[in-house]
Backbone of each chain as ProteinMPNN parsed JSONL, in Angstrom:
{"seq_chain_A": "MSKRTTIDAKGAFCPGPLMELIAALKLVEVGDEIEVLSTDKGTVTDTPEWVNKVGHEMVETVEHDGYWSVVVRKAK", "coords_chain_A": {"N_chain_A": [[-12.626, -30.106, 4.508], [-12.551, -27.235, 6.181], [-9.382, -24.882, 7.136], [-7.189, -23.387, 9.368], [-4.866, -20.979, 9.038], [-2.192, -19.506, 10.777], [-0.896, -15.639, 10.879], [2.146, -14.525, 11.899], [1.827, -11.404, 12.493], [3.386, -9.61, 14.105], [4.904, -6.858, 15.881], [4.861, -5.804, 13.141], [4.159, -2.627, 11.887], [1.195, -0.684, 11.083], [0.673, -0.548, 7.57], [1.019, -3.039, 7.242], [0.482, -5.639, 9.042], [-1.972, -6.277, 7.716], [-1.9, -6.005, 5.201], [-0.353, -8.74, 5.18], [-2.568, -10.082, 6.077], [-3.842, -9.737, 4.02], [-2.509, -11.09, 1.716], [-2.759, -13.618, 2.54], [-4.628, -14.789, 2.239], [-5.087, -14.689, -0.262], [-4.165, -16.966, -1.152], [-5.389, -18.908, 0.015], [-8.701, -21.328, 0.201], [-11.991, -20.883, -0.031], [-13.473, -20.121, 2.664], [-11.626, -21.005, 4.43], [-9.853, -19.97, 7.313], [-7.658, -17.318, 8.55], [-5.669, -16.601, 10.901], [-4.322, -13.376, 12.499], [-1.658, -12.23, 14.442], [-1.259, -9.864, 16.209], [0.721, -7.231, 17.065], [-0.167, -4.098, 16.263], [-2.434, -1.697, 16.873], [-4.398, -0.539, 15.26], [-5.314, -3.147, 13.584], [-7.259, -3.968, 14.828], [-9.446, -2.191, 14.642], [-9.111, -1.398, 11.864], [-9.093, -4.175, 10.197], [-12.249, -5.458, 10.562], [-13.346, -3.356, 9.067], [-11.989, -3.639, 6.358], [-12.68, -6.38, 6.301], [-15.383, -6.151, 5.978], [-16.006, -4.611, 4.064], [-14.601, -5.791, 1.607], [-16.071, -8.143, 1.451], [-15.622, -10.421, 3.362], [-15.721, -12.622, 5.995], [-15.88, -11.613, 9.609], [-14.298, -13.519, 12.312], [-13.399, -13.668, 14.527], [-11.9, -11.303, 17.404], [-9.386, -11.468, 19.484], [-7.86, -10.313, 22.685], [-4.839, -10.672, 23.619], [-2.01, -10.981, 25.95], [-0.382, -7.978, 25.154], [-0.933, -8.52, 22.545], [-3.053, -9.077, 19.562], [-5.286, -11.141, 18.525], [-6.852, -11.782, 15.345], [-9.371, -12.752, 13.637], [-10.015, -14.191, 10.411], [-12.635, -15.173, 8.046], [-12.585, -16.393, 4.698], [-14.68, -15.52, 2.107], [-15.502, -15.416, -0.458]], "CA_chain_A": [[-12.552, -29.201, 5.519], [-11.807, -25.63, 6.57], [-8.544, -24.928, 7.67], [-6.692, -21.502, 9.663], [-3.148, -20.604, 8.809], [-1.671, -18.404, 11.914], [0.826, -15.284, 10.858], [2.347, -14.112, 13.054], [2.857, -9.98, 12.163], [3.593, -8.88, 15.656], [5.786, -6.276, 15.276], [5.028, -4.695, 12.093], [3.494, -1.639, 12.127], [0.073, -0.46, 9.764], [-0.74, -1.689, 7.331], [1.655, -4.395, 7.564], [-0.847, -6.555, 9.44], [-3.384, -6.476, 6.99], [-1.342, -6.678, 3.631], [0.113, -9.955, 5.161], [-3.847, -11.096, 5.981], [-4.633, -9.735, 2.574], [-1.881, -12.089, 0.991], [-2.542, -15.073, 3.205], [-6.275, -14.773, 2.29], [-5.37, -14.717, -1.958], [-3.807, -17.955, -1.025], [-6.455, -20.155, 0.817], [-9.641, -21.688, -0.006], [-12.984, -20.486, 0.431], [-14.084, -21.432, 3.78], [-10.379, -21.204, 5.333], [-9.458, -18.965, 8.137], [-6.453, -16.853, 8.18], [-5.423, -15.795, 12.437], [-3.553, -12.514, 12.37], [-1.567, -11.689, 15.481], [-0.452, -8.18, 15.911], [0.494, -5.95, 17.884], [-0.856, -2.527, 15.888], [-4.038, -1.733, 18.082], [-5.197, -0.367, 14.601], [-5.664, -4.211, 13.243], [-8.422, -4.472, 15.104], [-10.227, -1.485, 14.215], [-9.091, -1.592, 10.468], [-9.38, -5.147, 9.597], [-13.222, -5.179, 10.438], [-13.573, -2.384, 8.071], [-11.774, -4.104, 5.534], [-13.718, -7.191, 5.593], [-16.87, -5.529, 5.578], [-16.535, -3.385, 2.637], [-14.792, -6.156, 0.108], [-17.275, -9.207, 1.45], [-14.802, -11.749, 3.853], [-16.061, -12.855, 7.086], [-14.84, -11.621, 11.134], [-14.8, -14.938, 13.089], [-12.918, -13.286, 16.413], [-10.687, -10.777, 17.693], [-9.178, -11.64, 20.909], [-6.782, -9.522, 23.415], [-3.737, -11.603, 24.814], [-0.759, -10.196, 26.317], [0.242, -7.393, 24.578], [-0.915, -8.375, 21.49], [-4.353, -9.566, 19.128], [-5.549, -12.466, 17.575], [-7.874, -11.249, 14.771], [-9.803, -13.918, 12.573], [-10.962, -14.261, 9.341], [-12.894, -15.902, 7.263], [-12.213, -15.914, 3.019], [-15.749, -16.639, 1.783], [-15.368, -15.472, -1.827]], "C_chain_A": [[-12.096, -28.156, 5.635], [-10.95, -26.074, 7.002], [-8.291, -23.5, 8.095], [-5.617, -22.011, 9.931], [-2.997, -19.202, 10.068], [-0.461, -17.472, 11.293], [1.211, -14.631, 11.819], [3.19, -12.638, 12.747], [3.279, -9.358, 13.712], [4.588, -8.224, 15.063], [5.702, -4.734, 14.161], [3.473, -3.76, 12.476], [2.376, -1.729, 10.861], [1.007, 0.116, 8.495], [-0.1, -2.685, 7.154], [0.922, -5.232, 8.172], [-1.51, -6.845, 8.047], [-3.045, -6.514, 6.131], [-0.756, -8.247, 4.174], [-1.346, -10.807, 4.884], [-4.538, -11.294, 4.525], [-4.08, -11.234, 1.835], [-2.114, -13.758, 0.9], [-3.725, -15.433, 2.496], [-6.11, -15.134, 0.276], [-5.204, -16.484, -2.02], [-4.37, -19.338, -0.365], [-7.45, -20.402, -0.219], [-10.42, -21.27, 0.714], [-13.165, -21.111, 1.684], [-13.104, -21.231, 4.926], [-10.115, -19.594, 6.197], [-7.871, -18.239, 8.011], [-6.384, -16.133, 9.869], [-4.457, -14.886, 11.767], [-3.05, -12.074, 13.987], [-0.788, -10.693, 15.087], [-0.524, -7.352, 17.134], [0.277, -4.444, 18.234], [-2.31, -2.288, 16.359], [-4.725, -1.807, 16.411], [-5.572, -1.579, 13.87], [-6.943, -4.402, 14.186], [-9.498, -3.888, 15.136], [-9.934, -1.933, 12.518], [-9.578, -2.789, 9.848], [-11.065, -5.78, 9.626], [-14.004, -4.768, 9.362], [-13.505, -3.346, 6.887], [-12.754, -5.362, 5.123], [-15.19, -6.926, 4.982], [-16.983, -5.098, 4.33], [-15.668, -4.522, 1.523], [-15.422, -8.024, 0.282], [-16.175, -10.365, 1.997], [-15.898, -11.456, 5.018], [-15.402, -12.594, 8.592], [-15.29, -12.995, 11.26], [-14.563, -14.451, 14.899], [-11.957, -11.991, 16.63], [-10.623, -10.906, 19.121], [-7.811, -11.269, 21.417], [-6.074, -10.595, 24.153], [-2.849, -10.715, 25.366], [0.141, -9.087, 25.669], [-0.134, -7.677, 23.007], [-2.459, -8.49, 21.121], [-4.334, -10.244, 18.751], [-7.374, -11.693, 17.066], [-7.86, -12.543, 13.559], [-10.66, -13.775, 11.379], [-11.411, -15.022, 8.404], [-12.823, -16.086, 6.023], [-13.772, -16.765, 3.15], [-16.077, -15.854, 0.857], [-13.906, -15.818, -2.302]], "O_chain_A": [[-10.992, -28.017, 5.109], [-10.954, -27.244, 7.384], [-8.841, -22.54, 7.555], [-5.28, -22.964, 10.633], [-3.666, -18.169, 10.082], [0.66, -17.947, 11.111], [0.408, -14.151, 12.618], [4.409, -12.469, 12.711], [3.301, -8.13, 13.791], [5.166, -8.615, 14.049], [6.075, -3.561, 14.185], [2.382, -4.006, 12.99], [2.482, -2.504, 9.91], [1.842, 1.02, 8.538], [-0.854, -3.58, 6.771], [0.534, -5.919, 7.227], [-1.312, -7.927, 7.494], [-3.805, -7.253, 5.505], [-0.78, -9.037, 3.23], [-1.523, -11.706, 4.062], [-5.243, -12.162, 4.009], [-4.787, -12.181, 1.491], [-1.919, -14.644, 0.068], [-3.748, -16.605, 2.12], [-6.982, -15.753, -0.333], [-5.911, -17.195, -2.735], [-3.867, -20.459, -0.299], [-7.32, -19.92, -1.344], [-10.171, -21.107, 1.908], [-13.066, -22.323, 1.876], [-13.453, -21.247, 6.106], [-10.191, -18.455, 5.737], [-7.018, -18.786, 7.312], [-7.07, -15.125, 10.043], [-3.825, -15.23, 10.768], [-3.905, -11.621, 14.748], [0.003, -10.543, 14.156], [-1.424, -6.963, 17.879], [0.347, -3.771, 19.262], [-3.221, -3.0, 15.937], [-5.427, -2.772, 16.108], [-6.507, -1.204, 13.163], [-7.58, -5.41, 13.88], [-10.528, -4.463, 15.49], [-10.625, -2.83, 12.035], [-10.443, -2.651, 8.983], [-11.282, -6.608, 8.741], [-14.937, -5.353, 8.812], [-14.518, -3.843, 6.394], [-13.407, -5.457, 4.084], [-15.821, -7.308, 3.997], [-17.98, -5.22, 3.618], [-15.982, -4.25, 0.365], [-15.237, -8.909, -0.554], [-15.825, -11.213, 1.176], [-16.679, -10.507, 5.08], [-14.426, -13.292, 8.869], [-16.213, -13.563, 10.676], [-15.161, -14.705, 15.946], [-11.171, -11.821, 15.698], [-11.525, -10.569, 19.888], [-6.776, -11.676, 20.887], [-6.542, -11.27, 25.07], [-3.071, -9.524, 25.15], [1.358, -9.271, 25.649], [0.458, -6.957, 22.204], [-3.264, -8.145, 21.987], [-3.221, -10.508, 18.295], [-8.376, -11.331, 17.683], [-6.955, -13.064, 12.908], [-11.804, -13.321, 11.374], [-10.552, -15.665, 7.8], [-13.841, -15.395, 5.995], [-14.105, -17.8, 3.726], [-17.154, -15.32, 1.124], [-13.649, -15.899, -3.503]]}, "seq_chain_B": "MAGQPLFILLCSAEHEKIQMAAMLASVAAVSDRPVTLFVSMGALPVFQKGLSPDEAYKGGSFSKILRDKGAPDAITLFGQGKMLGEMTVLACSMALDVLGWELEDLTEDLFDEPGGLTKFLNDAEDGQLVTL", "coords_chain_B": {"N_chain_B": [[-18.019, -5.008, -6.005], [-16.85, -2.272, -7.588], [-14.881, 0.417, -5.571], [-14.953, 3.817, -5.412], [-13.039, 5.447, -7.681], [-9.117, 6.017, -6.845], [-6.701, 8.455, -7.043], [-3.266, 9.003, -6.846], [-1.544, 11.956, -6.515], [1.896, 12.463, -6.272], [3.944, 14.237, -5.419], [6.257, 15.542, -3.545], [9.331, 14.355, -2.317], [9.431, 14.183, 0.289], [9.892, 11.956, 2.691], [7.863, 11.315, 4.751], [5.523, 12.059, 3.593], [5.73, 10.737, 1.389], [5.391, 8.012, 2.079], [2.916, 8.105, 3.11], [1.427, 8.136, 0.982], [2.149, 5.938, -0.069], [1.022, 4.07, 1.788], [-1.924, 4.757, 1.761], [-2.602, 4.301, -1.128], [-1.828, 1.249, -1.029], [-4.234, 0.141, 0.818], [-6.327, 1.166, -0.697], [-5.982, -0.112, -2.973], [-5.799, -2.481, -2.225], [-8.717, -2.516, -0.821], [-10.825, -2.906, -2.99], [-10.812, -0.553, -4.597], [-9.918, 0.78, -7.391], [-6.419, 2.327, -8.292], [-4.709, 5.161, -9.677], [-1.471, 5.77, -9.396], [0.262, 8.67, -9.795], [3.599, 10.1, -10.639], [5.863, 12.972, -9.65], [7.906, 15.543, -10.578], [9.783, 16.406, -7.283], [9.358, 14.038, -6.64], [10.149, 11.041, -7.92], [12.803, 11.401, -8.013], [12.859, 9.755, -5.902], [12.38, 7.468, -6.756], [14.752, 6.019, -8.189], [16.097, 3.567, -9.536], [17.965, 1.075, -7.221], [18.787, 2.441, -5.614], [19.248, 2.169, -1.883], [17.404, 2.468, 1.106], [17.913, 4.337, 2.857], [19.651, 6.461, 1.182], [17.241, 7.291, -0.605], [15.061, 8.535, 0.691], [14.238, 11.269, 1.926], [13.613, 12.729, 5.126], [12.442, 14.609, 7.579], [11.55, 14.786, 11.671], [10.192, 12.445, 11.844], [10.05, 10.78, 10.035], [12.878, 9.828, 10.527], [12.006, 8.524, 12.696], [10.464, 6.016, 11.703], [12.343, 4.813, 9.754], [13.712, 3.857, 12.142], [12.041, 2.002, 13.954], [11.49, 0.429, 12.119], [9.009, 0.583, 9.911], [6.909, 0.205, 7.407], [8.143, -0.517, 4.297], [8.477, 2.104, 2.081], [8.697, 1.866, -0.944], [8.059, -0.637, -0.981], [5.581, -1.071, -0.278], [3.866, 0.099, -2.176], [4.284, -1.719, -4.363], [2.955, -3.77, -2.869], [0.44, -3.33, -3.207], [0.104, -3.058, -5.502], [0.666, -5.391, -6.19], [-1.36, -6.969, -4.74], [-3.651, -5.442, -5.34], [-5.895, -3.406, -6.995], [-3.943, -1.194, -9.604], [-1.823, 0.935, -10.68], [1.117, 2.84, -11.995], [2.379, 5.214, -12.721], [4.614, 7.098, -14.102], [5.684, 10.558, -14.182], [5.901, 12.111, -17.538], [6.96, 14.178, -18.046], [8.778, 15.021, -15.886], [10.784, 12.997, -16.171], [11.766, 13.653, -18.56], [13.119, 15.877, -17.781], [14.689, 14.979, -16.536], [16.367, 13.525, -18.046], [15.757, 10.611, -18.256], [14.407, 6.836, -18.699], [11.669, 4.645, -18.212], [13.455, 2.531, -17.302], [15.149, 3.288, -15.459], [13.88, 3.472, -13.317], [12.718, 1.925, -10.408], [12.122, -1.183, -10.425], [9.51, -3.187, -11.885], [7.476, -1.567, -10.827], [6.621, 0.693, -11.855], [4.039, 1.211, -14.61], [3.959, 3.041, -16.939], [5.136, 5.787, -18.668], [3.432, 8.887, -18.037], [1.181, 11.5, -18.937], [0.066, 14.619, -17.906], [-2.533, 16.17, -18.565], [-4.14, 13.62, -18.998], [-4.034, 12.372, -16.967], [-5.51, 14.304, -15.1], [-7.684, 14.402, -16.428], [-8.605, 11.601, -16.158], [-9.162, 11.542, -13.347], [-11.356, 13.028, -12.765], [-13.28, 11.444, -12.23], [-13.278, 10.456, -9.907], [-11.524, 10.634, -6.901], [-8.974, 12.984, -5.56], [-6.168, 13.0, -4.34], [-3.517, 14.89, -3.407], [0.127, 14.764, -2.57]], "CA_chain_B": [[-18.287, -4.035, -6.641], [-15.252, -1.24, -7.309], [-15.24, 1.652, -5.287], [-14.3, 5.123, -6.16], [-11.127, 5.361, -7.75], [-8.384, 6.941, -6.07], [-5.876, 9.241, -7.772], [-2.623, 9.962, -6.151], [-0.693, 13.134, -7.172], [3.275, 12.146, -5.753], [5.178, 15.214, -6.055], [7.198, 15.357, -2.686], [10.184, 13.889, -1.927], [9.694, 13.775, 2.101], [10.084, 10.23, 3.138], [6.784, 11.225, 5.043], [4.702, 12.012, 2.267], [5.879, 9.098, 0.13], [4.833, 7.274, 3.463], [1.53, 8.193, 3.456], [1.055, 7.671, -0.298], [2.352, 4.367, -0.212], [0.073, 3.989, 2.929], [-3.425, 5.385, 1.006], [-2.301, 3.836, -2.349], [-2.028, 0.278, -1.109], [-5.056, 0.11, 1.8], [-7.399, 1.657, -1.03], [-5.97, -1.171, -3.808], [-6.5, -3.903, -1.84], [-10.073, -2.074, -0.74], [-11.536, -2.749, -4.645], [-11.176, 0.864, -5.078], [-8.699, 1.152, -8.607], [-5.552, 3.464, -7.824], [-3.488, 5.473, -10.113], [-0.072, 6.881, -9.065], [1.325, 9.964, -10.35], [4.773, 10.323, -9.49], [6.154, 13.784, -10.409], [8.827, 16.465, -9.498], [11.089, 15.576, -6.516], [9.243, 12.687, -6.214], [10.489, 10.839, -9.209], [13.728, 10.403, -7.606], [13.062, 8.502, -5.215], [12.193, 5.443, -7.171], [15.681, 5.751, -8.655], [16.221, 2.077, -9.433], [19.039, 1.026, -7.052], [18.842, 3.328, -4.165], [18.92, 1.963, -1.043], [16.368, 3.387, 1.52], [18.8, 5.612, 3.409], [19.837, 7.343, 0.579], [15.909, 7.339, -1.666], [14.327, 8.843, 1.814], [14.409, 12.363, 2.839], [12.685, 13.434, 6.043], [12.107, 14.597, 9.272], [13.002, 13.516, 12.683], [9.42, 11.323, 11.831], [11.301, 9.771, 8.435], [13.793, 8.717, 11.177], [11.58, 7.143, 13.702], [10.03, 5.339, 11.265], [12.94, 3.931, 10.09], [14.208, 3.035, 13.379], [10.822, 1.15, 14.145], [11.1, -0.476, 11.022], [7.742, 0.936, 9.514], [7.082, -1.079, 6.565], [9.168, 0.326, 3.353], [7.133, 2.902, 1.22], [7.969, 1.372, -1.921], [7.497, -2.145, -0.857], [3.759, -1.123, 0.104], [3.649, 0.466, -3.093], [4.762, -3.165, -4.521], [1.972, -5.027, -2.571], [-0.964, -2.819, -3.389], [-0.074, -3.271, -7.183], [0.203, -6.82, -6.645], [-2.629, -7.735, -3.951], [-5.165, -4.975, -6.336], [-5.729, -2.835, -8.676], [-3.02, 0.203, -9.204], [-1.62, 1.647, -11.966], [1.783, 3.601, -11.321], [2.773, 6.584, -13.95], [5.694, 8.315, -14.112], [5.266, 11.703, -15.391], [6.742, 12.236, -18.266], [7.872, 16.071, -18.101], [9.788, 14.973, -15.12], [11.443, 12.146, -16.529], [12.61, 14.129, -19.756], [13.816, 17.058, -17.749], [16.067, 14.097, -15.809], [16.828, 12.516, -18.834], [15.798, 9.259, -17.519], [13.408, 6.018, -19.305], [11.479, 4.438, -16.896], [14.384, 1.685, -16.762], [16.072, 3.752, -14.793], [12.988, 3.927, -12.022], [12.237, 0.976, -9.491], [11.727, -2.277, -11.262], [7.904, -3.834, -11.825], [6.254, -0.786, -9.961], [5.248, 1.572, -12.799], [3.93, 1.008, -15.924], [4.196, 3.388, -18.236], [5.375, 6.876, -18.43], [1.546, 9.702, -18.007], [1.395, 12.681, -19.116], [-0.832, 15.536, -16.584], [-3.661, 15.958, -19.175], [-4.872, 12.852, -19.548], [-4.595, 11.735, -14.845], [-6.352, 15.024, -15.162], [-8.834, 14.069, -17.091], [-9.107, 10.454, -15.738], [-9.19, 11.99, -12.122], [-12.611, 13.627, -12.669], [-14.323, 10.546, -11.939], [-12.834, 9.822, -8.618], [-11.241, 10.896, -5.736], [-7.943, 12.878, -6.221], [-5.121, 13.342, -3.03], [-1.668, 15.405, -3.55], [0.74, 14.622, -1.61]], "C_chain_B": [[-17.664, -2.712, -6.407], [-15.739, -0.407, -6.723], [-14.922, 2.58, -6.251], [-13.474, 5.239, -6.521], [-10.266, 6.425, -7.337], [-7.471, 7.322, -7.026], [-5.069, 9.63, -6.923], [-1.525, 10.614, -6.826], [0.132, 13.296, -6.483], [3.911, 13.082, -6.088], [6.622, 15.347, -4.928], [8.337, 14.648, -2.552], [10.517, 13.669, -0.277], [9.295, 12.527, 1.818], [8.304, 10.115, 3.96], [5.449, 11.038, 4.548], [4.564, 11.115, 1.496], [5.292, 7.888, 0.795], [3.582, 6.924, 3.153], [0.557, 7.772, 2.261], [0.693, 6.523, -0.527], [1.032, 3.658, 0.944], [-1.463, 3.695, 2.177], [-3.117, 4.274, 0.092], [-2.737, 2.346, -2.252], [-3.322, -0.477, 0.012], [-6.443, 0.412, 0.883], [-7.378, -0.143, -2.272], [-6.546, -2.189, -3.281], [-8.023, -3.804, -1.099], [-10.885, -1.988, -1.853], [-11.621, -1.249, -4.546], [-9.768, 0.985, -5.833], [-8.0, 2.817, -7.945], [-4.545, 3.724, -8.823], [-3.044, 6.441, -9.512], [0.273, 7.897, -9.658], [2.385, 10.46, -9.863], [5.577, 11.479, -10.369], [7.43, 14.455, -9.594], [9.473, 16.061, -8.489], [10.757, 14.081, -6.282], [9.759, 11.196, -6.825], [11.868, 10.246, -8.841], [13.924, 9.244, -6.74], [13.149, 7.603, -4.999], [13.415, 5.877, -7.789], [16.239, 4.458, -8.885], [18.207, 1.959, -8.462], [19.734, 1.563, -5.627], [18.536, 2.511, -2.96], [17.656, 2.986, 0.307], [16.822, 4.647, 2.213], [19.02, 6.83, 2.569], [18.255, 7.573, -0.511], [15.437, 8.368, -0.006], [14.59, 9.763, 2.697], [13.678, 13.19, 3.546], [12.81, 13.948, 6.975], [12.691, 13.818, 9.884], [11.866, 12.518, 12.551], [9.836, 10.157, 10.679], [12.233, 9.047, 9.897], [13.082, 7.769, 12.203], [10.657, 5.93, 12.923], [11.004, 4.362, 10.524], [13.848, 3.288, 11.273], [12.963, 2.18, 13.735], [10.781, 0.141, 13.53], [9.926, -0.501, 10.519], [7.759, 0.23, 7.993], [7.559, 0.144, 5.486], [7.938, 0.997, 2.352], [6.974, 2.373, -0.133], [7.85, -0.025, -1.827], [6.528, -2.495, -1.12], [3.444, -0.594, -1.076], [3.479, -0.873, -4.163], [3.466, -3.812, -4.175], [0.818, -4.412, -3.088], [-0.888, -3.247, -4.783], [-0.313, -4.814, -7.159], [-1.138, -7.597, -6.003], [-3.957, -6.802, -5.07], [-4.786, -4.389, -7.311], [-4.918, -1.324, -8.553], [-2.273, 0.171, -10.643], [-0.653, 3.101, -11.51], [2.12, 4.261, -12.433], [3.729, 7.409, -13.568], [5.84, 9.767, -14.917], [6.201, 12.067, -16.157], [7.725, 13.287, -18.739], [9.143, 15.511, -17.263], [10.997, 13.992, -15.315], [12.286, 12.902, -17.979], [13.007, 14.769, -19.207], [14.929, 16.036, -16.423], [16.715, 13.459, -16.81], [16.785, 11.404, -18.505], [14.547, 8.455, -18.814], [13.035, 5.521, -18.057], [12.548, 2.878, -16.769], [15.087, 1.853, -16.192], [14.853, 3.923, -13.224], [13.015, 2.584, -11.454], [11.698, -0.088, -10.419], [10.116, -2.933, -10.893], [7.199, -2.746, -11.121], [5.444, -0.178, -11.393], [5.609, 1.0, -14.268], [3.706, 1.575, -17.116], [4.825, 5.306, -17.518], [3.604, 8.014, -18.698], [1.804, 11.232, -18.276], [0.086, 13.611, -17.976], [-1.939, 15.47, -17.193], [-4.601, 14.875, -18.949], [-5.083, 12.065, -17.678], [-5.543, 12.699, -14.816], [-7.816, 14.461, -15.447], [-9.634, 12.899, -15.986], [-9.607, 10.57, -14.027], [-10.539, 12.412, -12.013], [-13.468, 12.48, -12.557], [-13.903, 9.58, -10.704], [-12.484, 10.799, -7.461], [-9.673, 11.074, -5.818], [-6.855, 13.816, -4.656], [-3.887, 13.674, -3.829], [-1.102, 15.581, -2.467], [2.645, 15.176, -1.997]], "O_chain_B": [[-17.81, -2.073, -5.366], [-16.914, -0.129, -6.961], [-14.685, 2.417, -7.448], [-12.601, 5.172, -5.655], [-10.594, 7.607, -7.442], [-7.352, 6.535, -7.965], [-5.467, 10.458, -6.102], [-0.716, 10.042, -7.556], [-0.118, 14.195, -5.68], [4.575, 12.96, -7.117], [7.78, 15.275, -5.337], [7.861, 13.642, -3.078], [11.513, 13.162, 0.237], [8.547, 12.115, 0.931], [7.609, 9.108, 3.822], [4.562, 10.247, 4.868], [3.533, 10.7, 0.967], [4.797, 6.937, 0.19], [3.156, 5.786, 2.956], [-0.574, 7.29, 2.337], [-0.356, 6.028, -0.938], [0.276, 2.749, 0.602], [-1.989, 2.585, 2.085], [-3.386, 3.166, 0.554], [-3.649, 1.925, -2.964], [-3.331, -1.708, 0.004], [-7.535, 0.09, 1.352], [-8.276, -0.978, -2.379], [-7.563, -2.753, -3.685], [-8.562, -4.866, -0.786], [-11.704, -1.069, -1.865], [-12.757, -0.801, -4.39], [-8.71, 1.211, -5.246], [-8.516, 3.826, -7.463], [-3.63, 2.925, -9.019], [-3.555, 7.497, -9.138], [1.061, 7.414, -10.47], [2.382, 11.163, -8.853], [5.944, 11.225, -11.516], [7.869, 14.146, -8.486], [9.959, 14.968, -8.782], [11.505, 13.184, -5.894], [9.713, 10.236, -6.056], [12.218, 9.098, -9.119], [14.674, 8.268, -6.741], [13.548, 6.894, -4.074], [12.842, 6.771, -8.411], [17.173, 4.306, -8.098], [19.251, 2.487, -8.844], [20.7, 1.251, -4.931], [17.386, 2.075, -2.985], [17.278, 4.137, 0.09], [16.258, 5.74, 2.164], [18.735, 7.968, 2.942], [18.577, 8.334, -1.424], [16.199, 9.318, -0.187], [15.003, 9.574, 3.841], [13.122, 14.179, 3.068], [13.852, 13.494, 7.448], [13.51, 12.922, 9.677], [12.202, 11.462, 13.086], [9.844, 8.926, 10.711], [12.166, 7.847, 10.166], [13.412, 6.62, 12.495], [10.204, 4.997, 13.587], [10.702, 3.169, 10.549], [14.568, 2.298, 11.145], [13.508, 1.077, 13.726], [10.283, -0.916, 13.919], [9.45, -1.636, 10.536], [8.815, -0.259, 7.59], [7.432, 1.353, 5.679], [6.856, 0.518, 2.014], [5.878, 2.265, -0.682], [7.458, -0.58, -2.853], [6.165, -3.485, -1.754], [2.249, -0.858, -1.208], [2.408, -0.935, -4.766], [2.851, -4.391, -5.07], [0.034, -5.262, -3.511], [-1.873, -3.824, -5.244], [-1.156, -5.418, -7.823], [-1.776, -8.51, -6.526], [-4.962, -7.374, -5.49], [-3.905, -4.534, -8.159], [-5.155, -0.488, -7.681], [-2.331, -0.727, -11.483], [-1.12, 4.1, -10.962], [2.112, 3.471, -13.376], [3.612, 8.336, -12.766], [6.079, 9.896, -16.118], [7.306, 12.362, -15.701], [8.743, 13.307, -19.431], [10.282, 15.497, -17.728], [12.056, 14.153, -14.708], [13.428, 12.541, -18.264], [14.051, 14.938, -19.838], [15.732, 16.536, -15.635], [17.691, 12.78, -16.493], [17.901, 10.902, -18.371], [13.933, 9.141, -19.631], [13.656, 5.725, -17.015], [12.124, 2.107, -15.908], [15.944, 0.989, -16.01], [15.218, 4.52, -12.211], [13.503, 1.848, -12.312], [10.787, 0.229, -11.184], [9.701, -3.094, -9.745], [6.084, -3.113, -10.75], [4.321, -0.389, -11.851], [6.62, 0.595, -14.843], [3.361, 0.987, -18.141], [4.866, 5.771, -16.378], [2.802, 7.691, -19.574], [2.658, 11.925, -17.722], [-0.716, 12.925, -17.342], [-2.723, 14.715, -16.618], [-5.783, 15.131, -18.721], [-6.054, 11.408, -17.303], [-6.646, 12.245, -14.511], [-8.759, 14.2, -14.7], [-10.651, 13.039, -15.307], [-10.359, 9.722, -13.548], [-11.005, 12.091, -10.92], [-14.625, 12.729, -12.895], [-14.112, 8.376, -10.561], [-13.253, 11.721, -7.187], [-8.937, 10.109, -6.024], [-6.972, 14.964, -4.229], [-3.353, 12.964, -4.681], [-1.49, 16.28, -1.53], [3.498, 15.112, -1.112]]}, "name": "protein", "num_of_chains": 2, "seq": "MSKRTTIDAKGAFCPGPLMELIAALKLVEVGDEIEVLSTDKGTVTDTPEWVNKVGHEMVETVEHDGYWSVVVRKAKMAGQPLFILLCSAEHEKIQMAAMLASVAAVSDRPVTLFVSMGALPVFQKGLSPDEAYKGGSFSKILRDKGAPDAITLFGQGKMLGEMTVLACSMALDVLGWELEDLTEDLFDEPGGLTKFLNDAEDGQLVTL"}
């Protein structure tokens, strides 16, 4: 059964949240999801670009009060 | 499938340029682009083993903002790119010679080997070259 891990990268600047996401993806199983909480607006546009480039799956991006939740599923 | 290789020639001691090189290198490396970083001239002493960020980075007003705001440390970013992607880091053999340094004098676990400019340029014919 897939699981979701949340990383709180609020306050980190580019490319910190992306690097934290990638490091976390290395540690989980295919099908698992990583949720990154980020105050860096670039995370919202850069993460889908990276996901598309390397072949994972975007699950969702949700805007909260002052930060975003970006969820990626490990696909390979 | 691996993307176009990225070659970065880092010569400047300016913090802002080193930060940009670190961002380019780390993001490209984790995006399936093999990265080769060639560090020479004034950039090499920035990587002297044992320096604190305040001692290592010399920059202008934006350098102060980067440090005050807690932007990711450039040398740490290079290390993350190397750990999470495909990155080769070369220390210019000429710069090492004039400094009288060996690889052991540089940031631990970052540099792969001393490198010559001729091979770097030949290899870079197959990719994209960025100079900072």
